[in-house]
MDTraj code that builds the backbone (N, CA, C; nanometers):
import mdtraj as md
import numpy as np

residues = "TYR LEU ARG ASN MET ASP ASN LYS GLU ASP ILE LEU ASP ALA LEU ASN GLU PHE GLU LYS LYS PRO THR THR ASP THR GLU ILE PRO GLN ILE LEU GLU GLN TYR LEU GLN HIS VAL ALA LYS THR GLY LYS THR LEU PHE PRO TRP LEU LYS LEU LYS LYS LEU PHE VAL THR LYS VAL ASP THR VAL MET GLU GLN PHE LYS GLU SER SER PRO ALA GLU MET LEU GLN MET GLU THR VAL PRO ASN VAL GLU PRO VAL ARG TYR GLU ASP MET ARG LYS ARG ILE LEU SER LEU MET ASP GLU PHE GLN GLY ALA PRO PHE THR ILE GLN ARG LEU CYS GLU LEU LEU LEU GLU PRO LYS LYS HIS TYR LYS ARG CYS ASP LYS PHE LEU ARG GLY ILE".split()
xyz = np.array([
    [0.0882, -0.1233, -0.0026],
    [0.0015, -0.0016, -0.0039],
    [0.0917, 0.1173, 0.0018],
    [0.0520, 0.2214, -0.0828],
    [0.1370, 0.3315, -0.0999],
    [0.1196, 0.4372, 0.0158],
    [0.2128, 0.4439, 0.0990],
    [0.1989, 0.5273, 0.2228],
    [0.2002, 0.6753, 0.1847],
    [0.2889, 0.7128, 0.1009],
    [0.2938, 0.8531, 0.0645],
    [0.2774, 0.8591, -0.0931],
    [0.2004, 0.9573, -0.1296],
    [0.1630, 0.9624, -0.2723],
    [0.2641, 1.0569, -0.3481],
    [0.3909, 1.0675, -0.3013],
    [0.4828, 1.1500, -0.3617],
    [0.5292, 1.0869, -0.4963],
    [0.5000, 0.9646, -0.5109],
    [0.5443, 0.8926, -0.6382],
    [0.4319, 0.8886, -0.7429],
    [0.3426, 0.9976, -0.7355],
    [0.2268, 0.9963, -0.8400],
    [0.2838, 0.9985, -0.9770],
    [0.3979, 1.0606, -0.9995],
    [0.4560, 1.0618, -1.1389],
    [0.4990, 0.9160, -1.1748],
    [0.5539, 0.8442, -1.0841],
    [0.5901, 0.7080, -1.1121],
    [0.4703, 0.6191, -1.1485],
    [0.3642, 0.6447, -1.0771],
    [0.2443, 0.5709, -1.0982],
    [0.1854, 0.6035, -1.2291],
    [0.1891, 0.7264, -1.2645],
    [0.1397, 0.7750, -1.3930],
    [0.2177, 0.7211, -1.5123],
    [0.3525, 0.7186, -1.4930],
    [0.4453, 0.6559, -1.5873],
    [0.4041, 0.5163, -1.6090],
    [0.3830, 0.4362, -1.4975],
    [0.3524, 0.2995, -1.5013],
    [0.2148, 0.2764, -1.5753],
    [0.1255, 0.3692, -1.5483],
    [-0.0095, 0.3583, -1.6118],
    [0.0120, 0.3842, -1.7624],
    [0.0928, 0.4821, -1.7931],
    [0.1112, 0.5025, -1.9425],
    [0.1711, 0.3883, -2.0105],
    [0.2706, 0.3275, -1.9478],
    [0.3440, 0.2109, -1.9951],
    [0.2462, 0.0903, -2.0169],
    [0.1668, 0.0746, -1.9145],
    [0.0716, -0.0321, -1.9153],
    [-0.0315, -0.0218, -2.0238],
    [-0.0771, 0.1063, -2.0584],
    [-0.1650, 0.1338, -2.1648],
    [-0.1139, 0.0999, -2.2931],
    [0.0193, 0.0990, -2.3085],
    [0.0835, 0.0559, -2.4372],
    [0.1042, -0.0910, -2.4640],
    [0.0922, -0.1681, -2.3500],
    [0.1065, -0.3160, -2.3583],
    [-0.0003, -0.3728, -2.4380],
    [0.0295, -0.4849, -2.5160],
    [-0.0711, -0.5532, -2.5790],
    [-0.1807, -0.6140, -2.4783],
    [-0.3043, -0.6237, -2.5177],
    [-0.4054, -0.6627, -2.4273],
    [-0.3810, -0.8048, -2.3821],
    [-0.2989, -0.8897, -2.4548],
    [-0.2736, -1.0239, -2.4155],
    [-0.1718, -1.0326, -2.2961],
    [-0.1015, -0.9191, -2.2742],
    [0.0014, -0.9178, -2.1652],
    [-0.0827, -0.8614, -2.0388],
    [-0.1130, -0.9602, -1.9475],
    [-0.1987, -0.9085, -1.8384],
    [-0.1190, -0.9040, -1.7129],
    [0.0166, -0.9062, -1.7195],
    [0.0970, -0.8891, -1.5981],
    [0.0934, -0.7434, -1.5537],
    [0.0545, -0.7280, -1.4301],
    [0.0343, -0.5835, -1.3689],
    [0.1709, -0.5601, -1.2903],
    [0.2342, -0.4496, -1.3105],
    [0.3547, -0.4185, -1.2429],
    [0.3226, -0.3983, -1.1004],
    [0.4138, -0.4206, -1.0100],
    [0.4047, -0.4123, -0.8612],
    [0.3570, -0.2775, -0.8214],
    [0.4013, -0.1647, -0.8824],
    [0.3621, -0.0327, -0.8359],
    [0.2112, -0.0079, -0.8717],
    [0.1595, -0.0734, -0.9723],
    [0.0202, -0.0627, -1.0023],
    [-0.0569, -0.1488, -0.9082],
    [-0.0080, -0.2621, -0.8601],
    [-0.0805, -0.3475, -0.7609],
    [-0.0807, -0.2651, -0.6301],
    [0.0251, -0.1974, -0.6027],
    [0.0281, -0.1145, -0.4881],
    [-0.0685, 0.0022, -0.4996],
    [-0.0818, 0.0643, -0.6091],
    [-0.1844, 0.1606, -0.6323],
    [-0.3195, 0.1137, -0.6172],
    [-0.3554, -0.0044, -0.6547],
    [-0.4878, -0.0648, -0.6431],
    [-0.5120, -0.0848, -0.4852],
    [-0.4090, -0.1100, -0.4164],
    [-0.4279, -0.1327, -0.2609],
    [-0.4578, 0.0051, -0.2124],
    [-0.3939, 0.1178, -0.2598],
    [-0.4119, 0.2472, -0.2111],
    [-0.5713, 0.2892, -0.2299],
    [-0.6108, 0.2490, -0.3633],
    [-0.7514, 0.2843, -0.3875],
    [-0.8527, 0.2051, -0.3005],
    [-0.8090, 0.0824, -0.2743],
    [-0.8948, -0.0005, -0.1809],
    [-0.8976, 0.0516, -0.0386],
    [-0.7813, 0.1124, -0.0017],
    [-0.7793, 0.1639, 0.1277],
    [-0.8469, 0.3026, 0.1464],
    [-0.8297, 0.3868, 0.0504],
    [-0.8711, 0.5264, 0.0515],
    [-0.9901, 0.5638, -0.0308],
    [-1.0121, 0.4883, -0.1341],
    [-1.1287, 0.5218, -0.2327],
    [-1.0907, 0.6425, -0.3181],
    [-0.9563, 0.6873, -0.3126],
    [-0.9099, 0.7982, -0.4057],
    [-0.8373, 0.7421, -0.5180],
    [-0.8826, 0.7849, -0.6397],
    [-0.8134, 0.7143, -0.7606],
    [-0.7081, 0.8095, -0.8115],
    [-0.6923, 0.9362, -0.7843],
    [-0.5917, 1.0268, -0.8036],
    [-0.5657, 1.0648, -0.9624],
    [-0.6259, 0.9771, -1.0470],
    [-0.6070, 0.9996, -1.1935],
    [-0.7402, 0.9863, -1.2551],
    [-0.7512, 1.0402, -1.3742],
    [-0.8806, 1.0304, -1.4543],
    [-0.9049, 0.8921, -1.4947],
    [-1.0293, 0.8489, -1.5060],
    [-1.0764, 0.7159, -1.5465],
    [-1.0034, 0.6659, -1.6647],
    [-0.9918, 0.7534, -1.7649],
    [-0.9317, 0.7086, -1.8928],
    [-0.7892, 0.6523, -1.8841],
    [-0.7167, 0.7085, -1.7808],
    [-0.5803, 0.6532, -1.7540],
    [-0.5926, 0.5252, -1.6723],
    [-0.7033, 0.4953, -1.6054],
    [-0.7101, 0.3808, -1.5179],
    [-0.7793, 0.2637, -1.5833],
    [-0.8581, 0.2975, -1.6888],
    [-0.9520, 0.1966, -1.7360],
    [-0.8924, 0.0616, -1.7817],
    [-0.7831, 0.0728, -1.8527],
    [-0.7204, -0.0630, -1.8977],
    [-0.6643, -0.1470, -1.7736],
    [-0.6152, -0.0698, -1.6806],
    [-0.5610, -0.1336, -1.5558],
    [-0.6748, -0.2070, -1.4914],
    [-0.7910, -0.1392, -1.4702],
    [-0.9033, -0.1957, -1.3978],
    [-0.9705, -0.3074, -1.4798],
    [-0.9811, -0.2975, -1.6137],
    [-1.0409, -0.4012, -1.6873],
    [-0.9496, -0.5229, -1.6902],
    [-0.8240, -0.5023, -1.7012],
    [-0.7293, -0.6103, -1.6997],
    [-0.7254, -0.6863, -1.5608],
    [-0.7314, -0.6071, -1.4594],
    [-0.7349, -0.6707, -1.3178],
    [-0.8694, -0.7441, -1.2991],
    [-0.9790, -0.6909, -1.3441],
    [-1.1073, -0.7559, -1.3227],
    [-1.1083, -0.8841, -1.3938],
    [-1.0651, -0.8841, -1.5298],
    [-1.0611, -1.0078, -1.6096],
    [-0.9743, -1.1121, -1.5447],
    [-0.8591, -1.0688, -1.4974],
    [-0.7508, -1.1617, -1.4460],
    [-0.8107, -1.2260, -1.3220],
    [-0.8714, -1.1439, -1.2350],
    [-0.9197, -1.2017, -1.1053],
    [-1.0457, -1.2947, -1.1281],
    [-1.1302, -1.2512, -1.2285],
    [-1.2397, -1.3413, -1.2574],
    [-1.1853, -1.4809, -1.3109],
    [-1.0915, -1.4781, -1.3933],
    [-1.0339, -1.6042, -1.4576],
    [-0.9681, -1.6877, -1.3410],
    [-0.8994, -1.6207, -1.2468],
    [-0.8334, -1.6903, -1.1402],
    [-0.9326, -1.7527, -1.0470],
    [-1.0361, -1.6783, -1.0165],
    [-1.1462, -1.7318, -0.9329],
    [-1.2066, -1.8562, -0.9957],
    [-1.2353, -1.8449, -1.1218],
    [-1.2892, -1.9567, -1.1988],
    [-1.2016, -2.0844, -1.1946],
    [-1.0749, -2.0579, -1.2162],
    [-0.9749, -2.1687, -1.2289],
    [-0.9588, -2.2308, -1.0886],
    [-0.9695, -2.1566, -0.9855],
    [-0.9461, -2.2093, -0.8529],
    [-1.0751, -2.2801, -0.7976],
    [-1.1829, -2.2669, -0.8674],
    [-1.3163, -2.3266, -0.8195],
    [-1.3740, -2.3961, -0.9335],
    [-1.3207, -2.4841, -1.0106],
    [-1.3744, -2.5420, -1.1236],
    [-1.5048, -2.6147, -1.1069],
    [-1.5042, -2.6900, -0.9874],
    [-1.6210, -2.7706, -0.9595],
    [-1.7581, -2.6881, -0.9382],
    [-1.7276, -2.5585, -0.8869],
    [-1.8420, -2.4765, -0.8663],
    [-1.8942, -2.4295, -1.0074],
    [-1.8260, -2.4234, -1.1121],
    [-1.8668, -2.3824, -1.2420],
    [-1.9939, -2.4600, -1.2843],
    [-1.9966, -2.5888, -1.2455],
    [-2.1016, -2.6767, -1.2815],
    [-2.2293, -2.6408, -1.1967],
    [-2.2095, -2.5896, -1.0790],
    [-2.3161, -2.5492, -0.9995],
    [-2.3830, -2.4188, -1.0291],
    [-2.3145, -2.3330, -1.1001],
    [-2.3501, -2.1933, -1.1247],
    [-2.4850, -2.1913, -1.1975],
    [-2.5098, -2.2942, -1.2684],
    [-2.6382, -2.2974, -1.3426],
    [-2.7584, -2.3716, -1.2743],
    [-2.7258, -2.4295, -1.1565],
    [-2.8238, -2.5111, -1.0887],
    [-2.8586, -2.4740, -0.9423],
    [-2.8276, -2.3531, -0.9043],
    [-2.8454, -2.3039, -0.7730],
    [-2.9968, -2.2717, -0.7550],
    [-3.0710, -2.3363, -0.6625],
    [-3.2093, -2.3035, -0.6456],
    [-3.2296, -2.1523, -0.6143],
    [-3.3416, -2.0987, -0.6649],
    [-3.3890, -1.9573, -0.6356],
    [-3.2918, -1.8559, -0.6847],
    [-3.2068, -1.8836, -0.7756],
    [-3.0991, -1.7948, -0.8247],
    [-3.1087, -1.8038, -0.9714],
    [-3.1097, -1.6937, -1.0436],
    [-3.1090, -1.6931, -1.1863],
    [-2.9755, -1.7614, -1.2339],
    [-2.9937, -1.8619, -1.3239],
    [-2.8725, -1.9289, -1.3832],
    [-2.7757, -1.8321, -1.4394],
    [-2.6493, -1.8559, -1.4236],
    [-2.5459, -1.7662, -1.4773],
    [-2.4424, -1.8577, -1.5494],
    [-2.4167, -1.8220, -1.6724],
    [-2.3014, -1.8812, -1.7406],
    [-2.1879, -1.7847, -1.7177],
    [-2.0632, -1.8480, -1.6770],
    [-1.9519, -1.7773, -1.6522],
    [-1.9169, -1.6872, -1.7688],
    [-1.9097, -1.7361, -1.8872],
    [-1.8603, -1.6490, -2.0025],
    [-1.9503, -1.5398, -2.0363],
    [-2.0803, -1.5604, -2.0188],
    [-2.1840, -1.4493, -2.0473],
    [-2.1612, -1.3353, -1.9391],
    [-2.1581, -1.3850, -1.8122],
    [-2.1403, -1.2859, -1.7056],
    [-2.0033, -1.2109, -1.7184],
    [-1.9000, -1.2814, -1.7572],
    [-1.7638, -1.2182, -1.7756],
    [-1.7759, -1.1083, -1.8845],
    [-1.8339, -1.1489, -2.0028],
    [-1.8457, -1.0487, -2.1062],
    [-1.9393, -0.9315, -2.0658],
    [-2.0413, -0.9556, -1.9943],
    [-2.1305, -0.8517, -1.9535],
    [-2.0546, -0.7523, -1.8592],
    [-1.9893, -0.8087, -1.7629],
    [-1.9097, -0.7156, -1.6773],
    [-1.8106, -0.6359, -1.7477],
    [-1.7242, -0.7026, -1.8326],
    [-1.6211, -0.6249, -1.9075],
    [-1.6851, -0.5196, -2.0017],
    [-1.7991, -0.5567, -2.0589],
    [-1.8770, -0.4567, -2.1377],
    [-1.9173, -0.3337, -2.0690],
    [-1.9748, -0.3577, -1.9503],
    [-2.0203, -0.2567, -1.8688],
    [-1.9004, -0.1645, -1.8200],
    [-1.7856, -0.2232, -1.7894],
    [-1.6691, -0.1555, -1.7534],
    [-1.6198, -0.0585, -1.8592],
    [-1.6345, -0.1172, -1.9787],
    [-1.5974, -0.0412, -2.1049],
    [-1.6899, 0.0815, -2.1305],
    [-1.8079, 0.0776, -2.0894],
    [-1.8961, 0.1878, -2.0899],
    [-1.8843, 0.3019, -1.9978],
    [-1.8152, 0.2769, -1.8859],
    [-1.7887, 0.3816, -1.7818],
    [-1.7131, 0.4980, -1.8416],
    [-1.7774, 0.6163, -1.8167],
    [-1.7080, 0.7466, -1.8558],
    [-1.6232, 0.7917, -1.7589],
    [-1.6491, 0.7518, -1.6288],
    [-1.5603, 0.7881, -1.5180],
    [-1.5540, 0.6713, -1.4212],
    [-1.4720, 0.6761, -1.3245],
    [-1.4528, 0.5720, -1.2345],
    [-1.5875, 0.5430, -1.1640],
    [-1.6232, 0.4157, -1.1455],
    [-1.7497, 0.3817, -1.0820],
    [-1.7444, 0.4334, -0.9386],
    [-1.8622, 0.4780, -0.8812],
    [-1.8690, 0.5248, -0.7419],
    [-1.8246, 0.4182, -0.6529],
    [-1.8309, 0.2983, -0.6875],
    [-1.8017, 0.1812, -0.5940],
    [-1.6436, 0.1358, -0.6196],
    [-1.5658, 0.2264, -0.6692],
    [-1.4333, 0.1926, -0.7061],
    [-1.3578, 0.1348, -0.5826],
    [-1.3729, 0.1961, -0.4624],
    [-1.3082, 0.1367, -0.3480],
    [-1.3407, -0.0006, -0.3193],
    [-1.4670, -0.0347, -0.3276],
    [-1.5153, -0.1765, -0.3073],
    [-1.4691, -0.2661, -0.4167],
    [-1.4578, -0.2156, -0.5364],
    [-1.4164, -0.2971, -0.6419],
    [-1.2757, -0.3336, -0.6291],
    [-1.1948, -0.2458, -0.5861],
    [-1.0559, -0.2717, -0.5515],
    [-1.0317, -0.3743, -0.4399],
    [-1.1210, -0.3572, -0.3337],
    [-1.1147, -0.4532, -0.2197],
    [-1.1446, -0.6009, -0.2839],
    [-1.2411, -0.6055, -0.3581],
    [-1.2870, -0.7443, -0.4192],
    [-1.1746, -0.8005, -0.5054],
    [-1.1043, -0.7060, -0.5911],
    [-1.0007, -0.7491, -0.6793],
    [-0.8775, -0.7990, -0.6046],
    [-0.8464, -0.7247, -0.4889],
    [-0.7284, -0.7686, -0.4174],
    [-0.7406, -0.8872, -0.3238],
    [-0.8689, -0.9011, -0.2748],
    [-0.8933, -1.0293, -0.1849],
    [-1.0312, -1.0916, -0.2188],
    [-1.0424, -1.1462, -0.3405],
    [-1.1740, -1.1908, -0.3868],
    [-1.2346, -1.3019, -0.3077],
    [-1.1495, -1.3816, -0.2508],
    [-1.2083, -1.4954, -0.1663],
    [-1.2371, -1.4516, -0.0117],
    [-1.2077, -1.3337, 0.0089],
    [-1.2368, -1.2909, 0.1606],
    [-1.3816, -1.2946, 0.1742],
    [-1.4714, -1.2484, 0.0874],
    [-1.6066, -1.2398, 0.1008],
    [-1.6825, -1.3353, 0.0224],
    [-1.6293, -1.3959, -0.0758],
    [-1.6985, -1.4792, -0.1692],
    [-1.6196, -1.6216, -0.1806],
    [-1.6999, -1.7263, -0.1643],
    [-1.6332, -1.8657, -0.1718],
    [-1.6745, -1.9213, -0.3146],
    [-1.7928, -1.8744, -0.3702],
    [-1.8469, -1.9221, -0.4857],
    [-1.8193, -1.8240, -0.5992],
    [-1.7883, -1.8700, -0.7237],
    [-1.7548, -1.7938, -0.8349],
    [-1.8794, -1.7179, -0.8832],
    [-1.9950, -1.7782, -0.8803],
    [-2.1132, -1.7100, -0.9221],
    [-2.1502, -1.5931, -0.8348],
    [-2.1307, -1.6155, -0.7001],
    [-2.1565, -1.4992, -0.6043],
    [-2.0572, -1.3851, -0.6288],
    [-1.9264, -1.4188, -0.6514],
    [-1.8261, -1.3272, -0.6784],
    [-1.8602, -1.2415, -0.7935],
    [-1.8998, -1.3109, -0.9038],
    [-1.9294, -1.2345, -1.0340],
    [-2.0511, -1.1417, -1.0103],
    [-2.1469, -1.1833, -0.9282],
    [-2.2684, -1.0922, -0.8951],
    [-2.2175, -0.9802, -0.8104],
    [-2.1105, -1.0097, -0.7218],
    [-2.0593, -0.9027, -0.6415],
    [-1.9839, -0.7983, -0.7230],
    [-1.9157, -0.8368, -0.8186],
    [-1.8486, -0.7437, -0.9157],
    [-1.9539, -0.6619, -0.9880],
])
top = md.Topology()
chain = top.add_chain()
for i, resn in enumerate(residues, 1):
    res = top.add_residue(resn, chain, resSeq=i)
    for name in ("N", "CA", "C"):
        top.add_atom(name, md.element.get_by_symbol(name[0]), res)
traj = md.Trajectory(xyz[None], top)
């Protein structure tokens, strides 16, 4: 977690570099992971959404995939939970990423989003519930 924000220029440089990376390269530099921790702790984004969008979309997609891979047996249950609308992982993933792409500014729930991205299994044990939480 970034204790002092004196390195805003370093973060901005890292964001600019991350923007230039191919979308297939999903590795997030440590300074940007620390930045996400800062947002999770404070709720302050410090930069315009356009600078943050690729980082957040990449992080959301990566965490959704990791959650799915760590809980493969649950994927079969996602469509058969009583009293809950059936969810297909790929449909929900596309819907979430599409909605994020439509944001003109950071979502007002950005702090909660960062908390979920950094510790997805802290509050959710099942992939379908996590996807609904996102």
